[in-house]
Structures are given as structure tokens and as C-alpha cells.
C-alpha positions as CSV (number, residue, x, y, z in Angstrom):
1,M,24.9,16.8,14.0
2,K,22.6,13.8,13.8
3,N,23.8,10.5,12.3
4,K,21.0,9.6,9.7
5,N,22.4,6.2,9.2
6,L,22.3,5.5,12.9
7,E,18.8,6.8,13.2
8,Q,17.6,4.5,10.4
9,A,19.4,1.5,11.9
10,L,17.9,2.1,15.3
11,E,14.4,2.6,13.9
12,R,14.6,-0.7,12.1
13,V,15.8,-2.6,15.2
14,K,13.1,-0.9,17.2
15,R,10.4,-2.0,14.8
16,N,11.7,-5.6,15.0
17,L,11.8,-5.5,18.8
18,E,8.2,-4.3,18.9
19,T,7.2,-7.2,16.7
20,L,8.9,-9.6,19.1
21,E,7.3,-8.1,22.2
22,V,3.8,-8.3,20.7
23,Q,4.3,-11.9,19.9
24,L,5.9,-12.8,23.3
25,N,3.0,-11.2,25.1
26,L,0.3,-13.3,23.4
27,G,-1.0,-16.5,25.0
28,T,-0.8,-19.8,23.1
29,K,-4.4,-19.6,21.8
30,E,-4.1,-15.9,21.1
31,A,-1.0,-16.5,19.0
32,K,-2.7,-19.2,17.0
33,D,-5.8,-17.1,16.4
34,T,-3.7,-14.1,15.4
35,F,-1.9,-16.2,12.9
36,E,-5.1,-17.5,11.3
37,K,-6.3,-13.9,10.9
38,R,-3.0,-12.9,9.4
39,R,-2.8,-15.6,6.7
40,D,-4.2,-13.3,4.0
41,E,-1.8,-10.5,5.0
42,L,1.2,-12.8,5.0
43,N,0.2,-14.0,1.5
44,K,-0.1,-10.4,0.3
45,N,3.4,-9.7,1.7
46,I,4.9,-12.6,-0.2
47,E,3.2,-11.4,-3.4
48,K,4.7,-7.9,-2.8
49,V,8.2,-9.5,-2.5
50,R,7.6,-11.5,-5.7
51,E,6.5,-8.4,-7.6
52,H,9.4,-6.5,-6.3
53,A,11.8,-9.2,-7.5
54,K,10.4,-8.7,-11.0
55,E,11.1,-5.0,-10.7
56,L,14.8,-5.8,-10.2
57,G,14.8,-7.0,-13.8
58,K,16.3,-10.4,-13.2
59,E,13.4,-12.6,-14.6
60,G,14.8,-15.7,-16.2
61,S,17.9,-15.9,-14.0
62,Q,18.4,-18.8,-11.7
63,K,18.3,-16.6,-8.6
64,F,14.9,-15.2,-9.7
65,D,13.6,-18.7,-10.4
66,D,14.7,-19.8,-6.9
67,L,12.9,-16.9,-5.3
68,E,9.8,-17.7,-7.3
69,K,9.9,-21.3,-6.3
70,E,10.2,-20.5,-2.6
71,G,7.6,-17.8,-2.7
72,K,5.0,-20.0,-4.4
73,A,5.7,-22.9,-2.0
74,L,5.3,-20.6,1.0
75,M,2.0,-19.2,-0.4
76,D,0.7,-22.8,-1.1
77,L,1.6,-23.7,2.5
78,L,-0.2,-20.7,3.9
79,N,-3.3,-21.3,1.8
80,A,-3.5,-25.0,2.8
81,D,-6.8,-25.9,4.5
82,Y,-5.5,-27.5,7.7
83,N,-4.6,-26.7,11.2
84,F,-0.9,-25.6,11.4
85,S,1.3,-27.5,13.7
86,Y,5.0,-27.4,14.6
87,N,6.1,-28.9,11.3
88,E,4.1,-26.5,9.2
89,F,5.5,-23.5,11.1
90,D,9.0,-24.9,10.9
91,E,8.7,-25.3,7.1
92,A,7.2,-21.8,6.8
93,E,10.1,-20.3,8.8
94,T,12.7,-22.1,6.6
95,R,11.0,-21.1,3.3
96,T,10.8,-17.5,4.5
97,K,14.5,-17.5,5.3
98,N,15.2,-19.0,1.9
99,L,13.1,-16.3,0.3
100,R,15.1,-13.6,2.1
101,D,18.4,-15.2,1.1
102,N,17.2,-15.4,-2.6
103,L,16.2,-11.7,-2.5
104,E,19.6,-10.8,-1.0
105,D,21.3,-12.6,-3.9
106,L,19.3,-10.6,-6.4
107,Y,20.2,-7.3,-4.6
108,K,23.9,-8.2,-5.1
109,E,23.4,-7.9,-8.8
110,T,21.4,-4.6,-8.6
111,E,22.3,-1.0,-8.8
112,E,23.3,0.4,-5.4
113,E,20.8,3.3,-5.4
114,F,17.8,1.1,-6.0
115,K,19.1,-1.5,-3.6
116,K,19.5,0.8,-0.6
117,E,15.8,1.8,-0.3
118,A,14.3,-1.5,-1.4
119,K,16.5,-3.7,0.8
120,E,15.4,-1.9,3.9
121,R,11.8,-2.3,3.1
122,Y,11.5,-5.9,1.8
123,S,14.3,-7.6,3.8
124,H,12.6,-6.1,6.9
125,L,9.3,-7.5,5.8
126,L,10.6,-11.0,5.4
127,E,12.6,-10.8,8.6
128,K,9.5,-10.0,10.6
129,M,7.7,-12.9,8.9
130,E,10.5,-15.3,9.8
131,M,10.4,-14.3,13.4
132,E,6.6,-14.6,13.5
133,F,6.8,-18.2,12.3
134,S,9.6,-18.8,14.9
135,V,7.3,-17.7,17.7
136,Q,4.4,-19.8,16.4
137,K,6.8,-22.8,16.3
138,A,7.6,-22.2,20.0
139,Y,3.9,-22.0,21.0
140,A,3.2,-25.2,19.1
141,E,5.9,-27.1,20.9
142,K,6.4,-25.6,24.4
143,K,4.0,-25.9,27.3
144,G,3.7,-24.7,30.9
145,Q,6.9,-23.6,32.7
146,D,9.1,-24.4,29.7
147,L,7.2,-21.9,27.6
148,E,7.1,-19.3,30.3
149,K,10.9,-19.6,30.9
150,W,11.5,-19.2,27.2
151,R,9.3,-16.1,27.0
152,S,10.8,-14.6,30.1
153,D,14.4,-15.0,28.9
154,L,13.6,-13.5,25.5
155,K,11.7,-10.6,27.0
156,K,14.8,-9.8,29.2
157,E,17.1,-9.9,26.2
158,V,14.7,-7.6,24.2
159,E,14.7,-5.1,27.1
160,E,18.5,-5.2,27.3
161,I,18.8,-4.2,23.6
162,K,16.2,-1.5,24.0
163,T,18.3,0.0,26.9
164,K,21.4,-0.2,24.8
165,I,19.7,1.7,22.0
166,D,18.5,4.4,24.4
167,K,21.9,4.9,25.8
168,N,23.6,5.3,22.4
169,K,21.2,7.5,20.5
170,D,23.7,10.3,20.3
171,I,26.7,8.1,19.6
172,A,29.7,9.8,17.9
173,E,30.2,9.3,14.2
174,D,33.5,7.5,14.7
175,R,31.8,4.9,16.8
176,F,28.9,4.3,14.5
177,E,30.2,1.2,12.7
178,N,31.3,-0.5,16.0
179,F,27.9,0.2,17.6
180,T,25.8,-1.0,14.7
181,A,28.0,-4.2,14.6
182,E,27.3,-4.7,18.3
183,L,23.6,-4.1,17.8
184,K,23.4,-6.5,14.9
185,E,25.2,-9.2,16.9
186,A,22.8,-8.8,19.9
187,F,19.7,-8.9,17.6
188,E,21.0,-12.0,15.8
189,H,21.5,-13.6,19.2
190,I,17.8,-13.0,20.0
191,K,16.7,-14.4,16.6
192,K,18.7,-17.5,17.2
193,A,17.1,-17.8,20.7
194,F,13.7,-17.8,18.9
195,M,14.8,-20.8,16.9
196,S,16.5,-22.8,19.6
197,F,13.6,-23.5,21.9
198,K,13.0,-27.2,21.1
199,S,14.2,-29.5,23.9
């Protein structure tokens, strides 16, 4: 019997890994050009999160106000008419993380049935954005061999997690929680590696 929870967890991690691989395989100029083309899409994604927050029925609460503040600041940053540098990508990454944290706080006050589907969709969206800004930060800061080593190390870690997923597709039900905890820890390690490149 297939474990639906495991399948969903693996699918989510795989999508994130694919996002990382695409970013890591871009050259510095390609990464910057890709970001410029994606500004409108990123803005639309933030607006989707803001609209979703309204659907949670928490307008007027402090947590909703905090989310709105971060969302608006991030959109203003993305719409600014200047060439993004390390500092702008660093701010965008931080504001995206804050936005995700604010959304998590709103979910804690929401009915479980609604939360389950929505959390997967919108938290994943923000998580991908956060990692994208992390990559852009690295390309803005690192050069030459330093950049290549960073990319190579992360690609290796991504491949290790993919191998672990493939080996555990048919994991037993009684090991599900332990495996997902291991997977989460490995993925969080990669995310931290994205954010710890500055020398």
C-alpha cells in the first residue's frame, strides 16, 4: 500500500531540488537576465500570497498587518528601477523569509482542513522565491573559482538527497516520520548552504 503522505513530501522536495539545479546550472549573466525577466512573475506570486492571506479571514489582526507590510515592501523592492546588487538580493531574501514566517503564523490560527492544502501551495511558493534570491546573492558576490566551488559543493549535496529519495520510495509506514525528518534536515542543510557563501 502506497504512503500518500510520503509521496506528497517527496514530490515537494523534488520540485525544490529541481529549482535549485536550474539555478545552479546558470552562468552569472544568465542568472541575472533570468531574474530580470521574472520580476513580473515574482510580483504576481507575492500578490497571490497577499490575496490568500485575506482568504484566511484574519484581516485587521497584527499578523495579517505584518504580512501585508512585508509583502508590500518586497513588491516595492522588485519594482524599483535600478540594477539589483548583493544588498538588494539580500533584502529580498530576508523579506521573503519574513513573509513566509508571517503566513505560517496565520496558518496556526486557521482551521486544519483549509490549512493543509493551502500551506503546501503557498509555503512552497515562498520557499522557492527565497532560494532564488539566495542564488542571486551568491552570483552577485562570488567570482571565479570561489563561485565554482560553491556551485559544485551544492550540486553534490542535491544529488545525494535525490539518491536518498530514490532509495526510500517504498519506505515502510512505521519509518515514515523518521525518514521525512531526515529529509527535512538534509534539505534545510542545503538551504543554509545557499545562504552561507559570503567569505
